[in-house]
MMTF fields as JSON, N, C-alpha, C and O atoms, coordinates in Angstrom:
{
  "mmtfVersion": "1.0.0",
  "mmtfProducer": "UNKNOWN",
  "numBonds": 471,
  "numAtoms": 472,
  "numGroups": 118,
  "numChains": 1,
  "numModels": 1,
  "chainsPerModel": [1],
  "groupsPerChain": [118],
  "chainIdList": ["A"],
  "bondAtomList": [4, 2, 8, 6, 12, 10, 16, 14, 20, 18, 24, 22, 28, 26, 32, 30, 36, 34, 40, 38, 44, 42, 48, 46, 52, 50, 56, 54, 60, 58, 64, 62, 68, 66, 72, 70, 76, 74, 80, 78, 84, 82, 88, 86, 92, 90, 96, 94, 100, 98, 104, 102, 108, 106, 112, 110, 116, 114, 120, 118, 124, 122, 128, 126, 132, 130, 136, 134, 140, 138, 144, 142, 148, 146, 152, 150, 156, 154, 160, 158, 164, 162, 168, 166, 172, 170, 176, 174, 180, 178, 184, 182, 188, 186, 192, 190, 196, 194, 200, 198, 204, 202, 208, 206, 212, 210, 216, 214, 220, 218, 224, 222, 228, 226, 232, 230, 236, 234, 240, 238, 244, 242, 248, 246, 252, 250, 256, 254, 260, 258, 264, 262, 268, 266, 272, 270, 276, 274, 280, 278, 284, 282, 288, 286, 292, 290, 296, 294, 300, 298, 304, 302, 308, 306, 312, 310, 316, 314, 320, 318, 324, 322, 328, 326, 332, 330, 336, 334, 340, 338, 344, 342, 348, 346, 352, 350, 356, 354, 360, 358, 364, 362, 368, 366, 372, 370, 376, 374, 380, 378, 384, 382, 388, 386, 392, 390, 396, 394, 400, 398, 404, 402, 408, 406, 412, 410, 416, 414, 420, 418, 424, 422, 428, 426, 432, 430, 436, 434, 440, 438, 444, 442, 448, 446, 452, 450, 456, 454, 460, 458, 464, 462, 468, 466],
  "bondOrderList": [1, 1, 1, 1, 1, 1, 1, 1, 1, 1, 1, 1, 1, 1, 1, 1, 1, 1, 1, 1, 1, 1, 1, 1, 1, 1, 1, 1, 1, 1, 1, 1, 1, 1, 1, 1, 1, 1, 1, 1, 1, 1, 1, 1, 1, 1, 1, 1, 1, 1, 1, 1, 1, 1, 1, 1, 1, 1, 1, 1, 1, 1, 1, 1, 1, 1, 1, 1, 1, 1, 1, 1, 1, 1, 1, 1, 1, 1, 1, 1, 1, 1, 1, 1, 1, 1, 1, 1, 1, 1, 1, 1, 1, 1, 1, 1, 1, 1, 1, 1, 1, 1, 1, 1, 1, 1, 1, 1, 1, 1, 1, 1, 1, 1, 1, 1, 1],
  "groupList": [{"groupName": "MET", "atomNameList": ["N", "CA", "C", "O"], "elementList": ["N", "C", "C", "O"], "formalChargeList": [0, 0, 0, 0], "bondAtomList": [1, 0, 2, 1, 3, 2], "bondOrderList": [1, 1, 2], "singleLetterCode": "M", "chemCompType": "L-PEPTIDE LINKING"}, {"groupName": "ARG", "atomNameList": ["N", "CA", "C", "O"], "elementList": ["N", "C", "C", "O"], "formalChargeList": [0, 0, 0, 0], "bondAtomList": [1, 0, 2, 1, 3, 2], "bondOrderList": [1, 1, 2], "singleLetterCode": "R", "chemCompType": "L-PEPTIDE LINKING"}, {"groupName": "PRO", "atomNameList": ["N", "CA", "C", "O"], "elementList": ["N", "C", "C", "O"], "formalChargeList": [0, 0, 0, 0], "bondAtomList": [1, 0, 2, 1, 3, 2], "bondOrderList": [1, 1, 2], "singleLetterCode": "P", "chemCompType": "L-PEPTIDE LINKING"}, {"groupName": "ALA", "atomNameList": ["N", "CA", "C", "O"], "elementList": ["N", "C", "C", "O"], "formalChargeList": [0, 0, 0, 0], "bondAtomList": [1, 0, 2, 1, 3, 2], "bondOrderList": [1, 1, 2], "singleLetterCode": "A", "chemCompType": "L-PEPTIDE LINKING"}, {"groupName": "THR", "atomNameList": ["N", "CA", "C", "O"], "elementList": ["N", "C", "C", "O"], "formalChargeList": [0, 0, 0, 0], "bondAtomList": [1, 0, 2, 1, 3, 2], "bondOrderList": [1, 1, 2], "singleLetterCode": "T", "chemCompType": "L-PEPTIDE LINKING"}, {"groupName": "PHE", "atomNameList": ["N", "CA", "C", "O"], "elementList": ["N", "C", "C", "O"], "formalChargeList": [0, 0, 0, 0], "bondAtomList": [1, 0, 2, 1, 3, 2], "bondOrderList": [1, 1, 2], "singleLetterCode": "F", "chemCompType": "L-PEPTIDE LINKING"}, {"groupName": "GLY", "atomNameList": ["N", "CA", "C", "O"], "elementList": ["N", "C", "C", "O"], "formalChargeList": [0, 0, 0, 0], "bondAtomList": [1, 0, 2, 1, 3, 2], "bondOrderList": [1, 1, 2], "singleLetterCode": "G", "chemCompType": "PEPTIDE LINKING"}, {"groupName": "GLN", "atomNameList": ["N", "CA", "C", "O"], "elementList": ["N", "C", "C", "O"], "formalChargeList": [0, 0, 0, 0], "bondAtomList": [1, 0, 2, 1, 3, 2], "bondOrderList": [1, 1, 2], "singleLetterCode": "Q", "chemCompType": "L-PEPTIDE LINKING"}, {"groupName": "GLU", "atomNameList": ["N", "CA", "C", "O"], "elementList": ["N", "C", "C", "O"], "formalChargeList": [0, 0, 0, 0], "bondAtomList": [1, 0, 2, 1, 3, 2], "bondOrderList": [1, 1, 2], "singleLetterCode": "E", "chemCompType": "L-PEPTIDE LINKING"}, {"groupName": "ASP", "atomNameList": ["N", "CA", "C", "O"], "elementList": ["N", "C", "C", "O"], "formalChargeList": [0, 0, 0, 0], "bondAtomList": [1, 0, 2, 1, 3, 2], "bondOrderList": [1, 1, 2], "singleLetterCode": "D", "chemCompType": "L-PEPTIDE LINKING"}, {"groupName": "ILE", "atomNameList": ["N", "CA", "C", "O"], "elementList": ["N", "C", "C", "O"], "formalChargeList": [0, 0, 0, 0], "bondAtomList": [1, 0, 2, 1, 3, 2], "bondOrderList": [1, 1, 2], "singleLetterCode": "I", "chemCompType": "L-PEPTIDE LINKING"}, {"groupName": "LYS", "atomNameList": ["N", "CA", "C", "O"], "elementList": ["N", "C", "C", "O"], "formalChargeList": [0, 0, 0, 0], "bondAtomList": [1, 0, 2, 1, 3, 2], "bondOrderList": [1, 1, 2], "singleLetterCode": "K", "chemCompType": "L-PEPTIDE LINKING"}, {"groupName": "LEU", "atomNameList": ["N", "CA", "C", "O"], "elementList": ["N", "C", "C", "O"], "formalChargeList": [0, 0, 0, 0], "bondAtomList": [1, 0, 2, 1, 3, 2], "bondOrderList": [1, 1, 2], "singleLetterCode": "L", "chemCompType": "L-PEPTIDE LINKING"}, {"groupName": "TYR", "atomNameList": ["N", "CA", "C", "O"], "elementList": ["N", "C", "C", "O"], "formalChargeList": [0, 0, 0, 0], "bondAtomList": [1, 0, 2, 1, 3, 2], "bondOrderList": [1, 1, 2], "singleLetterCode": "Y", "chemCompType": "L-PEPTIDE LINKING"}, {"groupName": "SER", "atomNameList": ["N", "CA", "C", "O"], "elementList": ["N", "C", "C", "O"], "formalChargeList": [0, 0, 0, 0], "bondAtomList": [1, 0, 2, 1, 3, 2], "bondOrderList": [1, 1, 2], "singleLetterCode": "S", "chemCompType": "L-PEPTIDE LINKING"}, {"groupName": "HIS", "atomNameList": ["N", "CA", "C", "O"], "elementList": ["N", "C", "C", "O"], "formalChargeList": [0, 0, 0, 0], "bondAtomList": [1, 0, 2, 1, 3, 2], "bondOrderList": [1, 1, 2], "singleLetterCode": "H", "chemCompType": "L-PEPTIDE LINKING"}, {"groupName": "TRP", "atomNameList": ["N", "CA", "C", "O"], "elementList": ["N", "C", "C", "O"], "formalChargeList": [0, 0, 0, 0], "bondAtomList": [1, 0, 2, 1, 3, 2], "bondOrderList": [1, 1, 2], "singleLetterCode": "W", "chemCompType": "L-PEPTIDE LINKING"}, {"groupName": "VAL", "atomNameList": ["N", "CA", "C", "O"], "elementList": ["N", "C", "C", "O"], "formalChargeList": [0, 0, 0, 0], "bondAtomList": [1, 0, 2, 1, 3, 2], "bondOrderList": [1, 1, 2], "singleLetterCode": "V", "chemCompType": "L-PEPTIDE LINKING"}, {"groupName": "ASN", "atomNameList": ["N", "CA", "C", "O"], "elementList": ["N", "C", "C", "O"], "formalChargeList": [0, 0, 0, 0], "bondAtomList": [1, 0, 2, 1, 3, 2], "bondOrderList": [1, 1, 2], "singleLetterCode": "N", "chemCompType": "L-PEPTIDE LINKING"}],
  "groupTypeList": [0, 1, 2, 2, 3, 4, 2, 4, 5, 6, 6, 7, 1, 4, 5, 8, 9, 10, 8, 11, 7, 12, 6, 4, 2, 12, 2, 4, 9, 13, 11, 8, 5, 10, 14, 10, 13, 6, 4, 6, 14, 10, 8, 15, 5, 10, 16, 17, 12, 18, 2, 5, 17, 9, 18, 8, 15, 12, 18, 12, 10, 14, 8, 11, 14, 9, 10, 12, 9, 3, 13, 4, 17, 12, 11, 18, 8, 5, 2, 15, 15, 5, 11, 15, 8, 17, 13, 2, 18, 11, 18, 6, 12, 12, 2, 16, 6, 10, 4, 9, 18, 6, 9, 8, 12, 5, 16, 12, 4, 9, 6, 4, 2, 9, 15, 16, 18, 1],
  "groupIdList": [1, 2, 3, 4, 5, 6, 7, 8, 9, 10, 11, 12, 13, 14, 15, 16, 17, 18, 19, 20, 21, 22, 23, 24, 25, 26, 27, 28, 29, 30, 31, 32, 33, 34, 35, 36, 37, 38, 39, 40, 41, 42, 43, 44, 45, 46, 47, 48, 49, 50, 51, 52, 53, 54, 55, 56, 57, 58, 59, 60, 61, 62, 63, 64, 65, 66, 67, 68, 69, 70, 71, 72, 73, 74, 75, 76, 77, 78, 79, 80, 81, 82, 83, 84, 85, 86, 87, 88, 89, 90, 91, 92, 93, 94, 95, 96, 97, 98, 99, 100, 101, 102, 103, 104, 105, 106, 107, 108, 109, 110, 111, 112, 113, 114, 115, 116, 117, 118],
  "secStructList": [7, 7, 7, 7, 1, 1, 7, 5, 7, 7, 1, 1, 7, 7, 2, 2, 2, 2, 2, 2, 2, 2, 6, 1, 7, 7, 7, 2, 2, 2, 2, 2, 2, 2, 2, 2, 2, 5, 1, 7, 3, 3, 6, 6, 6, 3, 3, 3, 7, 7, 6, 6, 7, 1, 7, 6, 6, 6, 7, 2, 2, 2, 2, 2, 2, 2, 2, 2, 2, 2, 2, 2, 2, 2, 2, 2, 2, 7, 6, 6, 6, 7, 7, 7, 7, 5, 6, 6, 1, 6, 6, 7, 3, 3, 3, 3, 3, 3, 3, 6, 6, 1, 7, 3, 3, 3, 3, 3, 7, 7, 1, 1, 4, 4, 4, 7, 5, 7],
  "xCoordList": [0.849, 0.0, 0.9, 1.76, 0.706, 1.507, 1.019, -0.183, 1.952, 1.53, 1.183, 1.695, 0.313, -0.003, 1.215, 2.084, 1.274, 2.385, 2.433, 3.507, 1.264, 1.168, 0.108, -1.081, 0.516, -0.468, -1.214, -0.648, -2.483, -3.304, -3.3, -3.671, -2.887, -2.823, -3.815, -4.658, -3.747, -4.583, -3.98, -3.282, -4.242, -3.8, -2.306, -1.538, -1.906, -0.497, -0.005, 1.069, -0.768, -0.383, 0.656, 0.922, 1.242, 2.223, 1.683, 0.718, 2.32, 1.927, 2.132, 1.367, 3.142, 3.363, 2.148, 1.714, 1.595, 0.384, -0.785, -1.507, -0.954, -2.069, -1.928, -2.899, -0.731, -0.506, -0.72, -1.223, -0.352, -0.594, -2.097, -2.581, -2.832, -4.279, -4.959, -5.888, -4.498, -5.073, -4.648, -5.372, -3.475, -2.963, -2.223, -2.037, -1.796, -1.054, -0.238, -0.646, 0.927, 1.62, 0.775, -0.05, 0.991, 0.316, 1.313, 2.52, 0.819, 1.724, 2.577, 2.104, 3.827, 4.772, 4.285, 4.378, 3.763, 3.323, 2.144, 2.017, 1.289, 0.178, 0.716, 0.284, 1.655, 2.227, 2.957, 2.888, 3.649, 4.331, 3.317, 3.519, 2.242, 1.206, 0.628, 0.535, 0.242, -0.337, 0.685, 0.327, 1.936, 2.979, 3.192, 3.496, 3.035, 3.249, 1.994, 2.073, 0.834, -0.384, -1.327, -2.163, -1.206, -2.111, -3.533, -3.753, -4.483, -5.897, -6.394, -6.083, -7.163, -7.738, -8.177, -8.144, -8.589, -9.096, -8.167, -7.352, -8.32, -7.641, -8.702, -9.686, -8.482, -9.428, -10.842, -11.826, -10.941, -12.237, -13.141, -14.364, -12.554, -13.341, -12.914, -13.757, -11.615, -11.123, -10.57, -9.763, -11.017, -10.553, -9.792, -10.369, -8.509, -7.692, -7.891, -7.637, -8.347, -8.601, -7.298, -6.299, -7.321, -6.126, -6.332, -7.292, -5.464, -5.664, -5.423, -5.691, -4.92, -4.573, -5.576, -5.478, -6.524, -7.46, -8.578, -8.995, -9.049, -10.118, -11.497, -12.399, -11.678, -12.959, -13.218, -12.533, -14.209, -14.464, -14.838, -14.665, -15.343, -15.732, -14.543, -14.661, -13.404, -12.178, -11.086, -9.97, -11.398, -10.422, -10.402, -11.444, -9.225, -9.079, -9.666, -10.355, -9.406, -9.849, -11.371, -11.986, -11.979, -13.432, -14.193, -15.199, -13.734, -14.422, -14.257, -15.165, -13.104, -12.877, -13.995, -14.566, -14.302, -15.345, -16.7, -17.401, -17.074, -18.372, -18.462, -19.462, -17.425, -17.434, -17.47, -18.245, -16.643, -16.604, -17.871, -18.297, -18.489, -19.773, -20.837, -21.59, -20.901, -21.882, -21.613, -22.54, -20.338, -19.97, -20.408, -20.93, -20.194, -20.552, -22.056, -22.486, -22.851, -24.307, -24.705, -25.499, -24.153, -24.48, -23.992, -24.681, -22.812, -22.26, -23.166, -23.389, -23.683, -24.58, -25.893, -26.458, -26.385, -27.644, -27.482, -28.357, -26.362, -26.138, -24.748, -23.892, -24.512, -23.165, -22.617, -21.401, -23.455, -22.974, -22.426, -21.719, -22.74, -22.234, -21.015, -20.326, -20.749, -19.676, -18.783, -18.993, -17.784, -16.975, -15.851, -15.376, -15.409, -14.251, -14.634, -15.735, -13.692, -13.819, -13.452, -13.006, -13.641, -13.229, -12.044, -11.897, -11.207, -10.071, -10.59, -11.522, -10.046, -8.743, -8.722, -7.722, -9.809, -9.776, -8.724, -8.403, -8.196, -7.169, -7.675, -8.8, -6.826, -7.175, -8.415, -9.164, -8.621, -9.789, -9.599, -8.476, -10.71, -10.693, -10.477, -11.043, -9.654, -9.393, -9.522, -8.753, -10.475, -10.674, -9.524, -8.92, -9.234, -8.212, -8.727, -8.068, -9.908, -10.42, -11.894, -12.502, -12.455, -13.854, -13.913, -12.975, -15.027, -15.213, -16.451, -17.268, -16.574, -17.754, -19.015, -20.121, -18.875, -20.03, -20.485, -21.492, -19.743, -20.095, -19.396, -19.696, -18.459, -17.688, -16.694, -16.252, -16.354, -15.347, -14.177, -14.368, -12.975, -11.753, -11.024, -10.853, -10.597, -10.05, -8.67, -8.313, -7.916, -6.78, -7.303, -8.148, -6.813, -7.041, -5.807, -4.729, -5.953, -4.809, -4.244, -4.243, -3.772, -3.182, -1.67, -1.217, -0.893, 0.556, 1.022, 0.342, 2.2, 2.746, 2.092, 1.701, 1.973, 1.271, 1.772, 0.963, 3.056, 3.552, 3.152, 3.397, 2.546, 2.084, 0.588, 0.072, -0.129, -1.585, -2.138, -1.651, -3.17, -3.859, -4.761, -5.378, -4.833, -5.696, -6.732, -7.568],
  "yCoordList": [-1.161, 0.0, 1.231, 1.378, 2.089, 3.312, 4.33, 4.559, 4.936, 5.993, 7.254, 7.468, 8.086, 9.342, 10.256, 10.161, 11.134, 12.085, 12.974, 13.287, 13.373, 14.208, 13.614, 13.872, 12.823, 12.231, 13.316, 14.36, 13.057, 13.971, 13.526, 12.394, 14.406, 14.059, 14.843, 14.24, 16.16, 16.989, 17.09, 16.18, 18.173, 18.36, 18.505, 18.289, 18.87, 19.09, 18.185, 18.418, 17.17, 16.287, 15.276, 15.15, 14.556, 13.518, 12.165, 12.1, 11.088, 9.769, 9.682, 9.012, 10.344, 10.348, 10.934, 10.394, 12.031, 12.633, 11.646, 11.478, 11.007, 10.074, 8.877, 8.466, 8.324, 7.16, 7.515, 6.697, 8.698, 9.152, 9.248, 8.831, 9.795, 9.925, 8.557, 8.354, 7.622, 6.278, 5.432, 4.529, 5.731, 4.937, 3.696, 2.764, 3.668, 2.528, 2.954, 3.838, 2.32, 2.5, 1.864, 0.988, 2.309, 1.732, 0.881, 1.101, -0.095, -0.939, -0.118, 0.843, -0.513, 0.183, 0.194, 1.22, -0.942, -0.975, -0.042, 0.51, 0.136, 1.089, 2.514, 3.278, 2.865, 4.22, 4.46, 5.555, 3.449, 3.583, 3.759, 4.58, 3.002, 3.109, 4.52, 5.132, 5.036, 6.387, 7.416, 8.362, 7.242, 8.191, 8.205, 9.249, 7.061, 6.958, 7.322, 8.051, 6.818, 6.955, 8.059, 8.531, 8.475, 9.497, 8.965, 7.822, 9.787, 9.422, 9.03, 9.68, 7.97, 7.524, 6.086, 5.485, 5.541, 4.177, 3.252, 3.686, 1.982, 0.944, 0.353, -0.233, 0.517, 0.033, 0.582, -0.092, 1.785, 2.43, 1.558, 1.605, 0.774, -0.138, -0.108, 0.059, -0.269, -0.272, 1.114, 1.67, 1.644, 2.942, 2.723, 2.28, 3.029, 2.916, 4.204, 5.302, 4.053, 5.228, 5.955, 5.341, 7.253, 8.091, 9.042, 9.813, 9.003, 9.864, 11.352, 12.192, 11.673, 13.064, 13.772, 14.986, 13.062, 13.657, 14.401, 14.007, 15.474, 16.271, 15.633, 15.92, 14.776, 14.118, 13.136, 12.121, 13.448, 12.626, 11.186, 10.306, 10.918, 9.559, 8.711, 7.494, 9.351, 8.639, 8.812, 8.327, 9.497, 9.785, 8.642, 8.262, 8.104, 6.974, 7.283, 6.443, 8.46, 8.788, 8.906, 8.303, 9.665, 9.854, 8.589, 8.256, 7.886, 6.669, 5.551, 4.74, 5.502, 4.487, 4.527, 3.493, 5.703, 5.849, 5.39, 4.634, 5.841, 5.465, 3.961, 3.332, 3.39, 1.96, 1.122, 0.17, 1.466, 0.667, 0.834, -0.109, 2.017, 2.207, 1.297, 0.647, 1.247, 0.401, -1.079, -1.85, -1.469, -2.858, -3.24, -4.332, -2.344, -2.615, -2.819, -3.716, -2.0, -2.15, -3.52, -4.229, -3.889, -5.189, -6.344, -7.355, -6.195, -7.238, -7.439, -8.57, -6.347, -6.448, -7.128, -7.86, -6.894, -7.501, -8.94, -9.777, -9.221, -10.539, -11.058, -11.201, -11.339, -11.71, -12.963, -13.099, -13.856, -15.088, -14.815, -15.658, -13.66, -13.303, -12.383, -12.218, -11.787, -10.802, -11.204, -10.776, -12.029, -12.639, -11.756, -11.966, -10.769, -9.973, -8.778, -8.235, -8.393, -7.157, -6.01, -6.234, -4.784, -3.621, -2.956, -3.006, -2.332, -1.589, -0.426, 0.246, -0.148, -0.522, -1.767, -2.024, -2.547, -3.792, -4.728, -4.667, -5.594, -6.544, -7.364, -7.863, -7.499, -8.232, -7.658, -8.379, -6.359, -5.714, -5.384, -5.322, -5.173, -4.772, -3.269, -2.484, -2.884, -1.478, -1.322, -1.935, -0.518, -0.412, 0.294, 1.225, -0.176, 0.479, 0.82, 1.55, 0.293, 0.574, 0.253, -0.354, 0.686, 0.423, 0.099, 0.385, -0.501, -0.777, -0.047, 0.432, 0.027, 0.639, -0.177, 0.341, -1.435, -2.268, -2.047, -2.61, -1.228, -0.995, -1.932, -1.924, -2.746, -3.62, -2.781, -1.727, -3.253, -2.603, -3.551, -4.744, -3.029, -3.823, -3.485, -2.315, -4.522, -4.338, -4.968, -5.924, -4.403, -5.093, -5.78, -5.226, -6.974, -7.622, -7.298, -7.834, -6.439, -5.872, -6.859, -6.611, -7.963, -9.012, -8.992, -9.213, -8.731, -8.683, -7.286, -6.291, -7.236, -5.952, -5.51, -6.35, -4.196, -3.699, -4.266, -4.486, -4.507, -5.049, -6.515, -7.081, -7.121, -8.509, -8.637, -9.75, -7.508, -7.583, -8.299, -8.132, -9.105, -9.777, -8.787, -7.931, -8.911, -8.04, -8.88, -8.351],
  "zCoordList": [0.0, 0.0, 0.0, 0.869, -0.949, -1.017, 0.003, 0.138, 0.716, 1.643, 0.857, -0.242, 1.423, 0.754, 0.733, 1.599, -0.249, -0.345, 0.889, 1.403, 1.356, 2.551, 3.474, 3.285, 4.471, 5.386, 6.166, 6.491, 6.459, 7.236, 8.691, 9.004, 9.56, 10.978, 11.812, 12.476, 11.803, 12.66, 14.045, 14.495, 14.709, 16.088, 16.251, 15.313, 17.441, 17.756, 18.879, 19.434, 19.217, 20.312, 19.849, 18.653, 20.802, 20.499, 20.97, 21.733, 20.505, 21.0, 22.509, 23.202, 23.012, 24.459, 25.178, 26.195, 24.66, 25.241, 25.201, 26.183, 24.06, 23.863, 24.804, 25.439, 24.89, 25.752, 27.215, 27.985, 27.596, 28.973, 29.225, 30.277, 28.265, 28.405, 28.455, 29.236, 27.625, 27.605, 28.805, 29.224, 29.35, 30.461, 30.004, 30.786, 28.746, 28.22, 27.015, 26.262, 26.828, 25.547, 24.438, 24.697, 23.229, 22.063, 21.287, 21.384, 20.513, 19.734, 18.766, 18.16, 18.637, 17.762, 16.319, 15.646, 15.831, 14.432, 14.179, 13.086, 15.168, 15.046, 14.932, 14.07, 15.801, 15.766, 14.446, 13.888, 13.952, 12.657, 11.532, 10.636, 11.574, 10.548, 10.519, 9.455, 11.68, 11.759, 11.282, 10.58, 11.65, 11.248, 9.735, 9.158, 9.103, 7.652, 6.862, 5.873, 7.295, 6.502, 6.984, 6.214, 8.245, 8.743, 8.828, 9.228, 8.455, 8.518, 7.14, 6.142, 7.102, 5.842, 5.948, 7.021, 4.817, 4.815, 4.038, 3.224, 4.317, 3.566, 2.635, 3.086, 1.339, 0.327, 0.547, 0.238, 1.072, 1.31, 2.181, 2.046, 3.063, 3.892, 5.361, 6.242, 5.634, 7.02, 7.343, 6.599, 8.447, 8.932, 10.231, 11.225, 10.228, 11.434, 12.234, 11.739, 13.473, 14.307, 14.596, 14.971, 14.418, 14.551, 15.736, 15.738, 16.728, 17.898, 17.628, 18.487, 16.442, 16.145, 15.249, 15.07, 14.689, 13.731, 14.463, 15.553, 13.849, 14.454, 14.291, 15.078, 13.289, 13.059, 14.203, 14.327, 15.03, 16.221, 15.886, 16.73, 14.69, 14.306, 13.868, 13.729, 13.653, 13.285, 14.326, 14.143, 15.411, 16.453, 17.47, 18.004, 17.732, 18.654, 20.029, 20.607, 20.55, 21.91, 21.994, 22.873, 21.101, 21.185, 20.783, 21.409, 19.758, 19.34, 20.359, 20.545, 21.022, 22.055, 23.08, 23.424, 23.56, 24.578, 24.055, 24.728, 22.86, 22.296, 22.055, 22.402, 21.465, 21.15, 22.423, 22.514, 23.403, 24.633, 25.451, 26.118, 25.417, 26.106, 25.492, 26.217, 24.162, 23.482, 23.763, 24.011, 23.723, 24.003, 25.423, 25.644, 26.369, 27.766, 27.924, 28.649, 27.257, 27.309, 26.767, 27.385, 25.614, 25.029, 25.895, 26.033, 26.473, 27.353, 28.569, 29.002, 29.114, 30.277, 29.91, 30.723, 28.694, 28.264, 27.786, 28.008, 27.131, 26.526, 26.906, 26.033, 28.176, 28.615, 27.933, 27.805, 27.506, 26.855, 25.444, 24.892, 24.856, 23.528, 23.571, 22.564, 24.724, 24.847, 26.01, 27.145, 25.717, 26.78, 27.293, 28.409, 26.512, 26.901, 27.763, 27.669, 28.598, 29.352, 28.423, 27.298, 28.891, 28.114, 28.805, 30.026, 27.985, 28.508, 29.343, 28.9, 30.521, 31.037, 31.92, 32.59, 31.934, 32.699, 32.121, 30.934, 32.976, 32.557, 31.376, 31.389, 30.346, 29.125, 28.445, 27.787, 28.61, 28.024, 26.553, 26.054, 25.871, 24.472, 24.353, 25.114, 23.391, 23.091, 21.583, 20.843, 21.103, 19.658, 18.955, 19.489, 17.734, 16.913, 15.517, 14.777, 15.148, 13.821, 13.7, 14.582, 12.567, 12.233, 10.739, 9.994, 10.313, 8.889, 8.388, 9.175, 7.087, 6.487, 6.755, 6.601, 7.15, 7.503, 8.942, 9.372, 9.685, 11.083, 12.049, 13.243, 11.549, 12.434, 13.224, 12.767, 14.394, 15.23, 15.401, 15.64, 15.279, 15.343, 16.639, 16.981, 17.355, 18.693, 18.85, 18.161, 19.774, 20.347, 21.599, 22.302, 21.886, 23.173, 23.999, 23.742, 24.973, 25.704, 26.718, 27.924, 26.203, 27.016, 26.777, 25.654, 27.821, 27.676, 27.271, 27.52, 26.64, 26.23, 24.919, 24.109, 24.709, 23.518, 22.187, 21.285, 22.036, 20.764, 20.559, 19.494, 21.566, 21.467, 21.631, 21.729, 21.665, 21.756, 20.541, 19.423, 20.783, 19.667, 18.965, 19.599, 17.653, 16.85, 16.16, 15.428]
}
């Protein structure tokens, strides 16, 4: 996949700021991806949430809250269908992307960030 000539980032924050706000380091490959590609989609289908973009629907911080709130509601109603905890609970899910179909993509925050399952 070719990176854009000029990636779109938005904001003036750093990954250090974002990781402090989240309470966890982020995977190295995720930070490299955002640094190279900025904000956008993969094949107009997968959107990697970017903590630096102003669009709240593509922003890692704002979407994290919305996605995890919805997951928690569903988990409380249908616990047999939603087995994972949500971040910041141990081994909790932390969203990193969304699809045009409305799917949500998560890291399972088990172990060190560079070894989280995707």
